[in-house]
N, C-alpha and C positions, 0 to 999 in steps of 0.2 A: 504494500500500500504506500503510495506516495503521499507526502505531507507538504502542504503549502502553507506558508506563514504569512502570506499577504493576500488581501482581498483585491478584487478588481478596482479600477479607478473610481467607479461610481459607488463604492462601499461606504462613503461618508465617514462617520465617526468610527466605524469598525474597519478602517483601512488595514490595520495590522492584526485583525482577529485571526485565530487559528482555524485551519480547515484541514481535516484528516480525510477528505474525500480522495478516491483514486484519481489518477491522472486522466485527462481528457483522452478519449480514443481518437484514432485517426479517422478521416473521412466523415466528420460529424456534420450533419445537415443543420443549418441554423433554423431554430424554431422560436422566434421571439414571442409569438402569440401565446405559446404555452409557458415559456420561462417567465413571462410577465405574470401569468396566473399563479405560478408557484411562488414568485416573489411576494405577491399579495397574500397568498395562503399562509405563509410562515409568519405573518403578523398575528395569526390566531393560533390556538393551541394544537390543532390537528389538521394535517393535510394528507389525503389518501390518493395514491395513484394506482389504479387497478386496471389490469389488462392482461391478455393472454401472452404466452411466450412469444418473443420476437417482436413485440409491438413498440419497443423502444423506451421502456420505463426508466431503466438505469441510465441510458444515454441522455435522456431528457433531464433527469435529476443532476447528472454530472455537469451538463451544460449550464443549468441554473446555478449550481454551486460555484462554478468558476467564473461566471459572467454577470451575476446579478447581486444586488444588495442583500446582505444577510443581517438580521437583527443582533447577531452575536456569534461566538465561536461555533463551528460546525463539527459535530462528531458523527462519523459514518461507520455503521456496523453492517457487514455483509453476513447474513444469516444462512442457515442450511435448510431453509424451507420447512417442510413438514417434519424433517428429521432432527430439528433443533432440540437440544437437551437443556433443561433449565439451568443447571450448573454452568455449562459452557456459555450459554447465552448471557447470563449476568456478568460473568467474568469478561466477556467481550465488551459489554456495555461499559463496565467500570474502567477497563483499559483504554477504550477510545475516548471516554470522558476525561480521564486523567491526561491523555495526550492533548486534549483541548483546554486544559487548565482547570478542570473540576476535580478536586482532591476528595477522595472518600476514605475515611479512617479505616485502617487495616482491620480493626476489630469488627467494624460493621461489614466490611467486605467478606470476612470469613464467617459471618453469622448465617442464621437461617434466612430464607427468602423474605418473609415479612419484615424482619428487622433490617435487612439490606435495603429493601425498597423504602422503608421509613427513613433510614439514615441518608439515603441518596436524595430523597425528596427534601429533607431538611437542609442538606448542603446546597442543593440547587436554589432553594428559597432564600438562602443567605447571600446569594450573589446579587450584584447590582445590575446585571444585564442578563437577558435570557440566553439559553443555550439551545441550538438547533441539533436535534438528534435524528439522523436518517437511518431507518431500518430497512435494508434492501432484502428482498426475498423473504419477507416476514409472513409466515403462514402457520401459526400455531393453531391447534384444534380449539374449538369453542370450550370455554370453562377450564382450559388447561392452566397449570401454574404460571406459565409464561404469559398467557393472555390476561389472567387475573392480575398478575404483578404489574404488567405494563399499564393496564387500566387504572390500577391503584396509584401508580406513579404519576400518571397524567392528571388524575383527579386531585392529588395532593400537592401539586407543584404550583398551582395558582398562577399560571401564565409564565412562570420562569423557565418552563420547558416547552419548546416548539417541536412537536413530533411530526416527522414526515415518514410515511409508510409506503413502500413499493411492494406490491403483491399481485399474484395472479387471481386472487379471489378476495372478497371483502374480509378484512381483518376483524376478529371478534372483539371490537373495542367500543361497543354500544354506539354505533354510528347513528342510529335512529334518534337517540337522545340528543346527540350533537347537532343533527339536522334541525331539530325543533328550536334550538337556541342559536342557530346559524354559526356554530363554532367549528364546523367541519367544511373544508374545501375539498372537492372531489374532482378528479380527472379520470375519466373512464375510457373504454375502448374507442367509442365514437370520437371523443376529444383527441385521442392520441393518433387517430388515423391521419396519414399524410394528405395534405391538399395538393392541388395541381402544381403550385409553385414549388413546394417541397419535393414532390416527385421529380420535377424537372431538374432541380438542383442535385438530387441524388444521382440521376442519370448522368449529369454533367461531370460528376466526380469520377465516373468511369469512362469519360471521354465519348459519351454516346450522344449523338445529335439526331433527333427524330422529330417528326411533325407534331404539332400541338395535339392533333386528334389521337395520335398514338400515345402520347403522354396521358391524355384523358382516359383512353381505353384501358391502359395499363393500370391506372389508379382505380378505375371502376372495377376491373376484374379482380384486383387484389383487396378491394375495400380499404385501400390506403394502408395495408399491413406492412410495416417497415421491413420485416425479414423477407416477406415475399417480394417486395420491390428490390431489395438488395440482391436476392438470388436471381431475380429476373434480369437485373442490370449485369450481373456477372455472366449470365448466359448470353445476353444480347451482345456483350462485348466480343464474343467469339463468332458472331454471325456476320455474313456478308451483307445481309439485308435486315438490319435491326427493326425497321418499320414493320415489315411483314411478320417478323417473329413476335414483336410486341403486341401486334393486333391479335395474334392467335394464342398468346400466352395464357395459361390457366392452371388449375389445380392438378392437371394430369402431367405437368412437368416433373421429370424424375427428381430433380433437386428439391422441389417443393414437397413432393410426396414423401421422399425419404426423411426430410427434416420433420414434417408433422407426424409421421408415423412413429419416428424414434422419440421425439420430444414430448408428444402429447398422447397419441393413441395407445402406444405400448406400455405406458406407465400407469394406465388406468386399471382399476380392479376389473375382474372378469365380467361381473354384472354390469358395471358402468360402460365397459367397452361394447358389450352386446347392445346396450341401450343406444349408444351413439351410432352404431352401425345400422340398427333397425330403424331409427328415426331419421336417418340420412335421406330417405326417399322423400321426406316432406320438405316443403319450402318454409313452413313455419309449424311450430308444435306447441301444444300445451299439455298439462299433466294428464288430462282425460284421454286425449288422443294418443299420447305415449303409452298409457296403460292398455289401450285398445290394441295397439300394434305388438306389444311385447307379451311373451308368454311367461308364466311363472311369476317370480317376484321382481323381475327386471324393471317393470314399470314403476315400482315403488322407489326406485333410485332417482326419479326425475328431479325431485326437490334438491337432492344432493348434487345432481349433475348441474343444475342451474346455479347453485351456490358456489360450486368449486370450479366451474369451467367458464372462463371469460370469453370463450369463443361463441357462447350463446348469449345473444343480446336481446333484451326485452323490447317488444314492439307494441306493448299495450294490451290491457285486458287479459292478462295471463298468458299471452302468446310470446314465443321466443323465436328468433331467427338465428341460424347458425352462420358463422362467418363463411363467406362465399368459397374461398379456397379450401378451407377445412371441410366444408360440405362436399366439394368435388373429390377430395381425397377419401372421405368416408364412403362415398358412393362407389369409387373405384375399388376400395377394399372389399365392400359388400359384394360387388359383382365377381370379384376374384375368389373370395372365400365361400360365398353361398349364392351362386347364381340362380339356383332354383327358388330362392326366397323373394327375389326382386318383384316379380309380377304379382304373387299373392299379397305381398305387403302393399303394393299399389292398390289392389282391389279392396283390401281391408280399410285402407285409408279413405278410399272413395266412398265406401259404404258409410263410414262414420261421418264424413264431411257432408254427404248427401242428406243424412238424417238430421243434421244440424243446420241445414239451409245454406251451406256453402257450395252452391252448385258449380261455379266455375272451377274451383279447386278440385271438386269431385270428378268433373269431366276430364281435367288435366291428368289426374291419376289413372283414370280408365284408359285414356289414350296411351299413357306411358306403359300400361299393362297390355296394350294391344287389344283391348276388349271393346271393339266398336259396337257390338250388339248391345252390351249393357249401357254404353253411353247413349245409344238411341233410346233405350227404354227409359232411362233417367230423364233425358231432355223432354221427351214427349209426355211422360208422366207429370213433370213439373210445368207443362205448358210453356216451355222455354224455346220453342222453335223460332219465335220472333227474335231471340237473341242471336241465333245462328244467322238469321237474315239481316241482322243489323238494324232492327226496328226499335231497339231500346238503347238507353244510355248505358246500361250494363251489357257487357259483352262476354261471350264465352272465349276460351283460349284460342289464340290465333292458329295454333297447331291443327285445330279442327278443320280449317279450310285450306291449309297449305297443300294437302294432297288428298285425293279421293280415297275411299276405303278400298281395300283389296280383298282377296279371298273369295270363297264361294258365296253365291247370292244368299241372302238371309231368307229364312222361312217365316219371319215375323214382320208385321207391318212397321214397327218402330224404327229398326235400323234402316229400312228402305226409305222411310219418310225423312230420316236424318240425312241419308245420302242425297235425296232430292233437294233438301234445303241447302246442303253444302254445294251441290252443283249449281243451284241458282245464285248463291253467294259468289261463286267463282265465274259467273256469267256463262256457264255451259248449259245453254237452253236445251239442247238435244238430250243430254244426260238427265237433266231435271225432268223432262217430259217422259223419258223412259222409266225413271224410278217412280214417278207418279202413277204411270200406267201399271207398273208392277205391284204397287201398293193396293190397288183397288180389289183384286181377288183375295189378297191377304187379309184385308179388312173384312171381306164377306165371310172368310173362313174362321173368324174369331168365334170361339165356343159360346154358346148361350150362357147367360148369367154374368158375363163380363161387360155389363152396360157402361160402367164408368170408364173402363179401358177403351171400349169402342168409341165413346164420346170424345175422349181425349185424342185418339188417333184421327177421328173424323175432323175434329177441330184443327189439328195440325195439318191435315191434308188441305183443308179449306184455306188456312192462312198462307200456305205455300202457293196455292193457286191464285189467291187474291193478289199477292205481291208480284207474281209472275205476269198476270194479265192486266194489272192496273194501268200500265202505260201503253198497252198494245191492243187490248180488246175489252172495252168497258162492259159489254154484255156478258162475257165470260167471267169478268171480275165480279159483276153483280150476282151472277149465279153462285159463285164461290162464297160471296158475302151472305147470301141466303142460307147456304149450307152451314156457315159459321154460326148464324143466328139460330138455326134449328138445333145445333149441337150444344150451344151455350146453356140453355135451361136444364140440360141433363147433368150439369156439373155443379158442384157446390158454389154458392155465390162468392165465398171468400177466395176461391181459386182464381176466378176471373178478375176480381178486384186487385189482385197482386200482379196481374199482367195487363196493364192499361194499354199496351201496344195493340192488343187484339181488338178491343172495342174502338180504338182510334182508327185502325185500318178499316174495320167494318163500317163505322159511321162515315168515314170520309168517302168510301165507295158508295154507300147508300145515299148520302147527301147529294153527291154529284149526279147519281141516277135520278133522284127525285127532282132535282133542278131541271134535268133534261126532259122529265115527264110533265113538267109544269106544276108540280106540287111545291110551290114556293115556300109556304109556311113550314111544311114538313122538312124541306131541304134546309131551311134556316136552323131548325131544331137539331137535325142530324149533324150538320156541319159545325155548329157551335159546340155540340157534345164531342164531336171528333177533335175539334181544336183543343178542348180542355183535356181530353184523354191523351192527345199527342204531347201536350205540355207535361203531363204527369210521367209519360214514358220517356221524355227527353228526345223525342223524334222530331227534329227540325224540318225534315222533308214533308212529313204529313201535316205538321203545323202550317208550313208555308202553303201547301196545296189547299188546305181548308180555308186559309185566309183569302187566297185568290179566287176560290169558288164563291165565297161570301161576297167578295168585291164585285164579281159578275152579277150576283143576285141583286146587290144594291144598285148597280148600273141599270139593270132591267127595270127596276122600280123607279128610276129617275133620280135616285139619291146619289148624284155624281160626286159630291164632296166626300161622303162616306166611302164610296167605291175607291176614290183616289187614296184616301187614308189607309184603307185595308190593303190596297195594292202596294202602297209604299212600305207598310209594315212587312209585307211578304218578301220584300227585296232587301231588307235591312239585316245586317249581321246581328246575332249569331246564326240566323237562319241560313241554310246553304244556298249557294247560287244554283241556277238551273243548268242542266246539261242540254246538249242540242236535241236529244231524242225525247225529252220529257214533254208530254202533251199539255201539261199544266202551264208550260211556258206560252203556249198558244192562247190559253185563257188570259194570261197576264197581258198579252198584246191586244186582245179584244177589249179588255177593261181600259187600257191606256187609249185605245181608239175612241171609246165612248167619252172618256175624260177630255180628250183633245177636241172632240166635237162640242162638248159643253163649254169649252174655253174659246170656241170659235175658230178652230184651226183644222179645217177639213183636210188639208194637205198632210198635216202631221198624222191625222187619223188614217189616211191611206197608207202612209209609210208603216204604221203599226200593223195595219191589216196585211200588208205584204209580208212582213216578218212572221205574222201568225200563220199565214198560208204556207210559208216555207216549212214551219214546224209540222203542220198538219198534212203535208204532202205524202208522208209515209204512213199516216194513221187514218183511222176512220172514226169521225165524230160528226155525224150529220147535224147535231144541235149547234155545235160551234161554227160549222160551215154556214148554217142558216143565219145565225146571229151575225156572222161576218158579212153575209150578203145584205142584211138589213142595215148594218152600219155603213157599208159601201153606198147603198141607196141614199141614206141620210146625208152622207158626205157630198154626193152629187147634187142633191137638192139644195144643200147649203151653199155650194159653189155657184150654182146658177140662179139661186133665189127664186122669185116668182115665175121666171121664164124656164123653169126646169122642164125638160122634154118628157121626163117620166115622173108623173105626180107621185108623191110619197104614199098616197092611198093605194096606188097600184103596187108599190113595193111591199106594203103591208099585206095586201090581198094575195100576193104571190108567195108570201112566206109560208113555209111548212112548219113553223114553230107551233107548239101547242096553244090552244085557244086561251088558256089561262095566262100564258106568257104574253100573248098578243094583247089581251085586255089590259095587262099590267104595263106593257111597254108603250102602248099607244099614247098616253098622256106625256110620257117622257119624250117621244118623238115630236109631239106637237110643241112642247116647250122648247125643243132644240130648233125647230123650223120657224117658230114665230118671229124671232128677230131677223132671220134670213129673208122672210117674205116682206119685211118692212125695210129692206135694203141695208140692214146693218151688216158690216163686214167683220166686226169684232165682237160677236155675241159672246157674252159670258153668263152662263146660267148655272154656275157651280153651286150657288146657295139654294137650298130648297125653299119653297114658299113659306113665309112666316106671317103673312098678312092675317091680322086678326088673332094671332096666337096669343093666348093669355099668359101673363107672367106667372111664375109659381107663387102659390099663396104664402110660402115661407121661404126665406132666403137660405141657400145652402151655405154651410159653414166652410171655412178654408180647408179643413180636413176632408169634408165630404166632396169638395171640388177636386181635391187630389185623388180621392178614390174614384170619382166619376171619370176623370181624365184617363186613368189607367184602365178603367172599364172599357173605354172607347178603343184602347189599344189591344183589346181581346185578351187581356191578362186574366189568369185564373185567380181565385180568391187567395190561394196560397202564394202565388207570385206577387200579388199586391201587398200582402202582409209582409213578405220578405223584403220588398223594396222600400216600404214605408216604415219598417221596423215596428210593426204592430203584430198583435196576436191575430190568429184567424177569426176568433170570435169577435174581436173588436171590429175587424173589417166587415164581418157579416152585420154587425149592429149599424155601422155607417151605411151599408147598402140598403138595409131596411128603411133607414131614415130618408135616403135619397129616393127610394121608390115611393114612399109616402108623400114627400114634398112634390114630386113630379107627377103623382097620380098614375103610376104605372105599377106593373107587377112582375116584369121580367127585365133581364139585362138589356136585351136588344131594344126593347121599348124605351128603357131609360136613356140609352144612347141616342135613339132617334128623337125622343122628346127634348133632350138637352140640345141637340143640333137645331131643332126648330126654334128653341128659345135663345139661341146664340150663346149657350153656356159653354160650348166647346169650340 
């Protein structure tokens, strides 16, 4: 052990205080963000640095000891970990304290441990300055004589001792008590992880120059583990292409595997070793899941495993994640030592995770086990086919769609339905059609008495068809929606409420069909319901399409300002932009054409119609085509005014739109053409008629106006509550008050009434 008698230049009044720390090692990475924390920590009674082997605990403490301010002399004791004996330990402490200028009477040093601790505490309290004691590799057992003695010494020194503990696990020094009084400073594995700058500096020490993305990838794959980065640098120094090697570096590297097996895995007791290997198939683990996977008493070691192994990091709510590189090594050892256990362990994990509602993780394990059939059963049973199709905010593992299933054709409908959904997600329409056709006889062959299973399979079949046909064949999509609506009542209500993407898709398709059939009120109800369900599912595409269909509905009613607002909402982020092939983009252009006419710009309307026709060229939607023809006729009439060669009455008479739509749209057409027949070239009829509209009997409050404004943006009650930082019940109370003051009973009526009163 080297002894330095001078502190660094910034040591202030302790410039000549004694330091018995070992010498600084070579190739030390500068870590000021952590040495600063240590410097602040030693101003209190206890500082704990806990992390697994190779994380850089000792190097960090040495860097602090030699480069940062200390409150007094520093005594450094290197312990023997769990093998430390009380007699040896206290003699080491007394010896290093003596070297730091703290004298302990020989009579006390030779006495029993309680007397020794009391004499040592008394002598420390007599000093005019504190003493910093560093215990490296300090890992006594809980309630052991060493642990009790150090705890007593710390308690009776009244701040004259500043203790720094470096350990692989939490030292048994009543840390919880210290946390309550803010007397403990803790640096743990996540704190000790190298950041990108430190990783780059370490590589530079080995004369390795790589791209920034390689540095980030290396830091990510090692979780910033110092030993892993150092071993990676040593290996990269021998490579002709270090960038490529660094991008592919992982826990399967021979140097990493040998180090972790020798230093961590092989020193574990047999039961703990089996537990580590068994749970290595998991991305995260808790005590109950560990017990489920382990046979016999191995699962009971989980608490000890968490307490004694810093490679397991808490991620909240009783869950733990294993260090990435250590997990890779454990999986490699499991495959080598017990290859026949890997698939069964994945299946057992999937069963437990599925029962506890963790569907995505359960599916990931089933795919790892190669059990596609069970994955299909689980996904269809949980009505999660929408997650495969990307209809929800929650998504199933990406591995599900990376490659289609192989093997012999399944003889059950669920795996075939999953294959159809995966094919559709991969945009393989032929494979999707083939799997859908294959599933029909399998559905018919389901045995009697399995009504719930039949309903779930039928619903999954309908959802796939709805999503497949929605943009290409509205009639087939409507038929699929009808099948979904017939299957829904056969399932528990709670099951469907947990899958809002299904009613969102169904209502969006039904609403669009009702609009085309002329059932405008029914269409408004369905589309508004679909909009709300799409918001709950996090499906921006369905939300956007419901908005644009509602915009078209408002345009047909002559409410052009509302139509413009809805169309604008449909084009705003975070809602997705349209692709070229989506037919709802044609609806958007039609709405914009109506709005352009309302603003007195027939040429602009024709441009929008042309863009809409381009979208519709490869699709069949007679309703949109008829609306487009009507708008084109209106544009001609507006351009030529009273001298129009084709009267607008003839345009309306020639239209094939449903009669209910024609009755609704006729006043709107008349309002558009009235300014044109009077010779006006800049007609603006965006505002709906408000003549004679009574004012509300009671003024709306400021908060009610805010709620009403968001109501007009088609936000759900939950979204309004979130944006205004209110509870859902409070928003509902404001809505009831708005309805009462405006003399309406529905959301849409409230928005319409507010526009008439110029409140929006």
